[in-house]
N, C-alpha and C positions, 0 to 999 in steps of 0.2 A: 487449298483444301476444298474438297468436294462435299458441301454441306448437304446437298440433295441426296447423295449416296449414303451419308451418314444417317440421315433421317430414315431412308428406306431400310437400312440395316437395323436401326432401333426399332422401327415398326415390326420388322420380321422377327426380331428377337422377343418383342413383347408378345407377339402372336403365339410364338412357340411356347413361351412361359405360360401364357394363358391356357393353351391347349393342355399342357402338362398338369396345370393346377385343376382344370376342369375334369380331367380324367381322374385325378386323385379324389376329388370331391364326389364325383359320380359313383366311384367305386366304394367310397366310404359310406355314402348314404343310400347307395343302391337305387338311385333316381336320377333323372335328367332335369327335373325342376325342383327348385328349393322353395319351401314354405316359410312363413313367419317363424315357426318354431325352429327350423333348420338354421335360419339366418341368426336367430338369437343365440344359438349354440356356437355357430362359427364365429360370429363377430363379438360375442360376449356382451351384448347389449340387451337392455330391457325390451319388453314388448312394445311399449309406447314409442321408444326410439326406432324400433324396426318398422312400425307402422308409418312413422314420419318418413323414414327412408323410402318405404314402398310408395309413398305419396309424392316424393320429390320428382322434379322434372328430369333430372339427369340420371336417375336410377332406372335400369332396363327391365321394367316390370311387364307382365303379361296378365291380363284380367281373364279369369276363367270363372264364368258365372259372376258371383259376388266376391270371389277370392282373388287375391293378387299373388302371383308367384314370379319367380325369376329363373331363367334357364341357367344351368350350371355354367355354360361357356360364357354367356353374357355377364354373369356375376364375376367370374374369374377375370375377364378382360376389364371389367369396370374397376374391380379391386386393385389390379395392377396399375391401371391408368391413374387411379386416385392417389396412389402411394407416391 
């Protein structure tokens, strides 16, 4: 069995799924970057939990001034990887 090829296929499928989810989210929210409020709605979490997530090391945040946001594609990839 070729495990390396299986891993490449899995990464490719994950990338396609992330791209489709990112497209859906971008169209739904009409933006390319998600804010704390957006993440609260998407993840059904409270504000404090979202702030902790935005501060965590493994969450793909971008700092814009004093605000933290996450790109839709990075969020989609992160959420599929975390599942």
